[in-house]
Every structure is written in C-alpha cells, then in structure tokens.
C-alpha positions as CSV (number, residue, x, y, z in Angstrom):
1,M,-13.1,0.7,-3.0
2,V,-10.3,1.8,-1.0
3,S,-10.1,4.9,1.3
4,K,-8.6,8.2,0.2
5,K,-5.9,7.8,2.7
6,T,-4.7,4.4,1.1
7,Q,-5.0,5.8,-2.7
8,Y,-2.8,8.9,-1.4
9,A,-0.4,6.1,0.1
10,L,-0.2,4.1,-3.1
11,Y,0.6,7.4,-5.1
12,A,3.5,8.4,-2.7
13,L,4.7,4.8,-2.8
14,R,4.5,4.6,-6.6
15,Y,6.5,8.0,-6.7
16,L,8.9,6.7,-4.3
17,A,9.4,3.3,-6.3
18,M,9.9,5.5,-9.7
19,H,12.8,7.1,-8.1
20,Y,14.4,4.1,-5.9
21,N,17.9,4.4,-5.1
22,K,18.0,8.3,-6.3
23,G,18.4,9.6,-2.8
24,P,15.6,11.2,-0.5
25,I,12.7,12.9,-2.2
26,L,11.3,16.2,-0.5
27,I,7.8,15.8,0.4
28,K,6.8,19.0,-1.7
29,E,8.3,17.2,-4.7
30,I,5.7,14.1,-4.0
31,V,2.9,16.5,-3.4
32,R,3.6,18.8,-6.4
33,E,4.2,15.5,-8.7
34,E,1.3,13.3,-7.7
35,K,-1.1,16.2,-6.8
36,L,-1.6,15.2,-3.3
37,P,-2.6,17.2,-0.2
38,R,0.4,17.8,1.9
39,K,-1.1,17.6,5.3
40,F,-2.4,14.0,4.4
41,I,1.0,13.0,2.8
42,E,2.9,14.1,6.0
43,N,0.8,11.6,8.1
44,I,0.9,8.9,5.6
45,L,4.6,8.9,5.0
46,L,5.1,8.8,8.9
47,E,2.9,5.8,9.2
48,L,4.8,4.3,6.4
49,K,7.9,5.0,8.2
50,N,6.6,3.6,11.5
51,S,5.8,0.4,9.5
52,G,9.3,0.1,8.2
53,Y,8.5,0.8,4.6
54,V,10.4,4.1,4.2
55,N,12.6,6.2,5.9
56,S,13.4,9.9,6.0
57,K,16.6,12.0,6.1
58,K,16.5,15.4,7.6
59,G,18.7,18.4,6.2
60,K,19.4,20.0,2.8
61,K,19.3,16.8,0.9
62,G,16.7,15.4,2.9
63,G,13.4,13.7,2.2
64,Y,11.8,10.3,2.2
65,Y,12.9,7.1,0.4
66,L,11.9,3.5,0.4
67,I,13.9,1.4,2.7
68,K,12.5,-2.0,0.9
69,K,13.0,-2.7,-2.8
70,P,9.9,-2.0,-4.9
71,E,9.4,-5.8,-5.4
72,E,9.2,-6.3,-1.6
73,I,6.2,-4.1,-1.2
74,N,3.2,-5.8,-2.1
75,F,-0.5,-4.6,-2.3
76,A,-2.0,-6.8,0.5
77,D,0.6,-5.5,3.0
78,I,-0.4,-1.7,2.1
79,L,-4.1,-2.4,2.0
80,R,-4.0,-4.1,5.4
81,L,-1.7,-1.3,6.9
82,F,-4.2,1.5,5.9
83,E,-7.8,-0.5,5.5
84,G,-7.5,-3.4,7.9
85,A,-9.1,-6.8,6.9
86,I,-9.1,-7.6,3.3
87,A,-12.1,-10.0,3.8
88,L,-15.8,-9.0,3.1
89,L,-16.9,-10.5,6.5
90,P,-14.9,-10.7,10.1
91,C,-15.5,-14.5,10.1
92,A,-13.5,-15.0,7.0
93,T,-10.4,-12.6,7.8
94,Y,-7.0,-14.1,8.3
95,K,-5.5,-11.1,10.6
96,Y,-8.5,-9.9,12.0
97,F,-10.6,-12.9,12.4
98,E,-13.8,-12.7,14.5
99,D,-16.3,-15.7,15.5
100,C,-19.5,-15.6,13.7
101,T,-22.5,-15.2,15.8
102,K,-24.8,-16.5,13.2
103,C,-24.0,-20.1,12.9
104,D,-22.8,-22.7,15.0
105,D,-19.8,-24.1,13.0
106,I,-18.2,-21.9,10.7
107,N,-16.4,-24.7,8.8
108,K,-20.0,-25.6,7.5
109,C,-21.2,-22.3,6.8
110,G,-21.6,-21.7,3.0
111,L,-21.7,-18.0,3.2
112,R,-18.2,-17.9,5.2
113,I,-16.7,-20.6,2.6
114,V,-17.6,-18.6,-0.3
115,V,-16.3,-15.1,1.0
116,K,-13.3,-16.9,2.3
117,A,-12.5,-18.2,-0.8
118,I,-13.3,-14.7,-2.7
119,R,-10.7,-13.3,0.4
120,D,-8.2,-16.1,-0.5
121,E,-8.1,-15.3,-4.1
122,T,-8.1,-11.5,-3.7
123,V,-5.0,-11.9,-1.3
124,S,-3.1,-14.0,-3.6
125,I,-3.5,-11.2,-6.2
126,L,-2.6,-8.5,-4.0
127,K,0.4,-10.3,-2.5
128,S,1.8,-11.2,-6.1
129,K,1.5,-7.5,-7.3
130,T,4.2,-5.1,-6.0
131,L,5.5,-1.4,-6.5
132,K,7.8,-2.8,-9.3
133,D,4.9,-4.1,-11.2
134,V,3.6,-0.4,-11.2
135,V,7.0,0.9,-12.1
136,D,7.1,-1.5,-14.8
137,L,4.0,-1.1,-16.3
138,D,3.8,2.6,-16.1
139,K,4.0,3.8,-19.5
140,S,2.8,7.6,-18.9
141,G,6.4,8.8,-19.4
142,R,5.7,11.4,-16.6
143,Y,8.6,10.0,-14.4
144,K,11.1,9.5,-17.3
145,E,11.8,13.4,-17.2
146,N,13.1,13.2,-13.7
147,E,15.6,10.8,-14.5
148,K,17.7,12.9,-16.9
C-alpha cells in the first residue's frame, strides 16, 4: 500500500489530467473537488513542480497545470518520486540498489531472483499505466460537469 502522500499526489495529478490544456487550476479547486487536505497538497504540488511534472502560474488566472502530457506521466515514476524503491528488498531494486549482506553471490540467491522477477513485472505494469489511462477509464462523470 502506498502512503497518503502518494495517494494525494495521484488524486491531484488525476484532477490536473482531467483538466489538461484547460489552463491553470487553483489549489482550492483541487482540494475541494478531490476532498484533500490543503496543507499536504501545497507541498505535494511543489514537489511535483520541482520534479518537472507540473508548473504554476501566479495571479488572477493562476494555479497549477501539467507540463507533461497525461500519457507521459506513468505510475512507476510517481511512485518512485514519493515512495522510493519499488522492489521488496534493497538488493532487488533498480534505482536504489544495495548489496545484500546475507549471501555471497546475489546472482545465485533464489530469494533475490524471485523478488527481482516480481519487481520487474510490477515496474513493467506501472510504467505502462499513465494518467491518460486514468482519464480514459474514469467513468464517474464527476469531471464532465466542469467541461461545460
């Protein structure tokens, strides 16, 4: 299970993806529509901005907006940004690899081999799923009202 921070980031990104190319969205709108705590969202959006996923505009028509297309933002990247490693063990991670202290040869360790296979499958799925998939699959209708 992912942290609340990651969940909130995904909800905020979903909202921005639903309104992609419609101009900046105020934080208060994201908070209201997604029922999120404002303090967390301000920090999360700042982190997303610093990581190159969103940008902001100040002023009367200001707010946040995606600077990448929804199809370019995959779940693996977002999870890594907020959660760190995706693998179950440090010796099976890709970006956060740590040597195992329990075995002599990590390439012959059955546990690592299985966990790495799980990691590979998981990352493959996470990389294939994007914010565009979320937008395309959302059939709740709650975002359609804002498009009128």
